[in-house]
N, C-alpha and C positions, 0 to 999 in steps of 0.2 A: 638446617637453615630454612626459614620461612620463605616460600616462593611468593613473589608478587602476584596478586590475583589479577586476572584479566577482566577488564571493565567492559561490560556489555550493556548496550541500550536496545531494548526491544519495544515494539509498538504496543500500545495499551488497548488495542481493539480486539473484538471477538475473534477476528480471523487469525490472530496471532496466538490464541490460547493453546492450540495443539503444540506449537513450538515451546511455549512457556511450560506446559505440562511435561513435555519431554525433558527439558532442561532441569526442571525442579525435581524430577524423579530419576535423575541419573547422578552418578558420582561427580560429574563435572560441576555441579552446583557448589561443591566445596572449594573450587579453584577459581571462582569468578565472583565479581560484584555485579549484580543484575539490577538495572533500573528499567522502569516501564514509562514510556513517554509517547506523546503524539508524534507522528512521522517527522514533522518539520524540526522538532526538538532532537529527535534521534540523529537527524542529519547534522544539525548544528553542533551537537556534542562531538560527533566524529570529526567534523571540520576543525573544531577548536582543540582537538586532541584530549578531550575530557573523558573519552572512552576509546577503547582499542578496537571495538567491533560493534557494528550497529546494523539493525534491520532498517536500511535507509531507502528513501525514494530513489529510484535509479537515475532520475534527472540530476542528482547531486554528484554522481560518480565522477564526471569530468572535472569537478571543482577540487577534488582531492589531489594532493601532491603524490601520494602513494595510495593506490587502491587495489584491493584484491578481493574478488568474490570467492569466499572460502567454503561455500556450501552448495550441495546439489539441490537445495530447496529454496523456495522464494514465496512471495505472495503474488500469485499470477492468476490469469483467467484464460480459459480456452472457449468461453461462451459468456453469457451474461454474468456479471459479477455481483450485481444488485447493490453493492455498497459504495459504488463510485458513479455518481449520476450528475446529469445536468437537468435541473428541475425548473419548470416555468408554467405560467398560465397561458402562454401563447406558443405557437409552433416556431420552429427554428427561424424561418424566414421573416418573422415579425419581431424577433428579439433585438433590442438595441443596446442593452446593458447586461453584462455578465459579472456577477459577484464571485470572487475567488475564495475558496475555503482556505483560511489561514493555517489549517492543520497540514496542508499538503504542498508538495512541490511537483511530483510526477503527474498527479491528476490535473493540476493547473496547466502544466506544459502540454499534456495530452489534449486538453480542451483547446488550447491555442492552435495546436497542430491541426486538429479536426476542423476548427473554424476556418483556418486559412486554406488548407489543402483540399478538404473534402466537402465541408458544408458550404464553403464560399460565402461566408457572412462577415460583414464588418461591424464590430460592436465596440462599445466602451468597456474597458476592463476596470473593475473596482475592487480594491482590497476590502477585507471584512474584519469584524470582531465578533465576539461571542453572541449567539442568538440571531445571527444574520439570516438563518434559514427561515425564520418566522417573519421577516420584514420584506419579503419579495412581493412585488405588485406589478400590475399592468404589463408592460413589455420587457420586464426584467426577467433574468434567469440566474440560477446559482449553481456553481459546482459544489456539491455536497458529498463528503466522503465519510467512511467509517460507519459506526453504529447509528449515528444520527441520520444517515442516508436511508438506512433500513427502516427507521422509525417514521420519517416524514414523507417518504415517497408517495404514499396514498393521498397526501394533501394537494397534490398537483395533477392537473389534467395531462400535462406533457412531461414525460420523464424519459430522458435519453440515457441509456446505460452506456457508459463511456468505453468499457471493454468491448461490448457488442459492436459499437460504432467503429472502433479500431479494427476489429476482426473482419467486419463487413467490407471495409475499404482496403485492407492490406492482405487479407487471407492469412494472417499470422496471429498467434496468441499474444497476450500482453503481460508484461512483468511490471507490477507496481513497485515492489520493494525487494531488495536482495540483501543477503548477509555479506556486508563488506567490511574489511579491516583496513586500517590505515598504517599497518606495519606487518611484518612477517610474524605470524603466530606459531609457526612450526607444524610439522605434519602430524605429530601425535595429538595435539589439541584439535586440529581440523578433523581428524578421524573420529575422535571421541565426541566432538560437537555434532558432527553429521549423524552419528549413531543416536545421539540424544534426540535430535529433531525427528529422525525417522521413527523412533519409538513413539513420539507424541502423535505423529500423523497416523500411525497404525492403531492408535487407541482412542479414536474419536468418541466412542461411547463413554469411556472413562473420563475424558475431558469434559463431556457434557454433565456427568455426575459430579465432577469436582468443583466446577466454577459456577458463578452466579450469572445467568443469562437473562435476568428479569428486565434489563434495559431494553431488550428486544420485544418485550410484552408479547402480544399475539401477532406481531407484524410478519413474522417469518419463522419457518421451521429451522431450528439451529442445526440439526443434523444434515438436512438437505443443503443448507448454506455452506457448511464446512466441507462436506464431501463432494458437492456438485458445483457450486458456484466458485469456490476457491480451488485453484489448481496449484498444488504446492511443488510439483516437480520442475526443477530448472533444467529442462531438456534442450536439445539442439534447436528445436523450433522456437522455443521461448527466447533463447539467446539470439536467434536471428531476428525475432520481433523486437527485442530490446535494442539491438544494434541499429535497426532501422529507425526506431524511436529516437535514439541519441543522435543519429544523422539528421533527422528532421528538426530536432531541437536546436541545431546549430543556427537555424534561421532566426532564432530569437535571442542569440547571445550578443 
């Protein structure tokens, strides 16, 4: 009897490629349907039950009727992450408008928390569409995430690394996205899935040889970014940071 394949949505950014490599080079690939999406779409697919498992922004977890973090791995940071930034032509205290990256939910919520609790700034929040990062001017700023953040950071005199800002103010690491299921997927699958992710993270050089990183041009060293800026282990400190973030996020619900 043909078993139903588990539907998975993974993020389509550079920082997820070690996970993709691990999945695509394990036997688990034969038992899943894998789609690659921007983070907000990963989240919506899981909310709409169009997938069974997603690498979703952690801000979305409270919105799920059933949620289970099924992996020991995440997209996290224990220092500057470089690919989640607030970029502006003016310093924080002169910013009056912040554009919100439509790709993101956790990064947008993180910016709101930082603005209210730590930066102590009052700004107008504005939704965006494609190309917004090229339209920032005067006293405006933008939350920019993913590969495009790595590419455009040098265009702005003021760049605030949002992971670094969180760590500076809370003394805890940050989790941007976790592997979350909306149903029970069973211990066998979880074990095999974890092993696949672990394999990918342990073979960064092979990941770099396998995939096309030309989108990053000369802006960043891919190996340094994947090994130093992204922290993939979902350890106790990260869970503590994630829980604090979700507690602070309640102010905006």
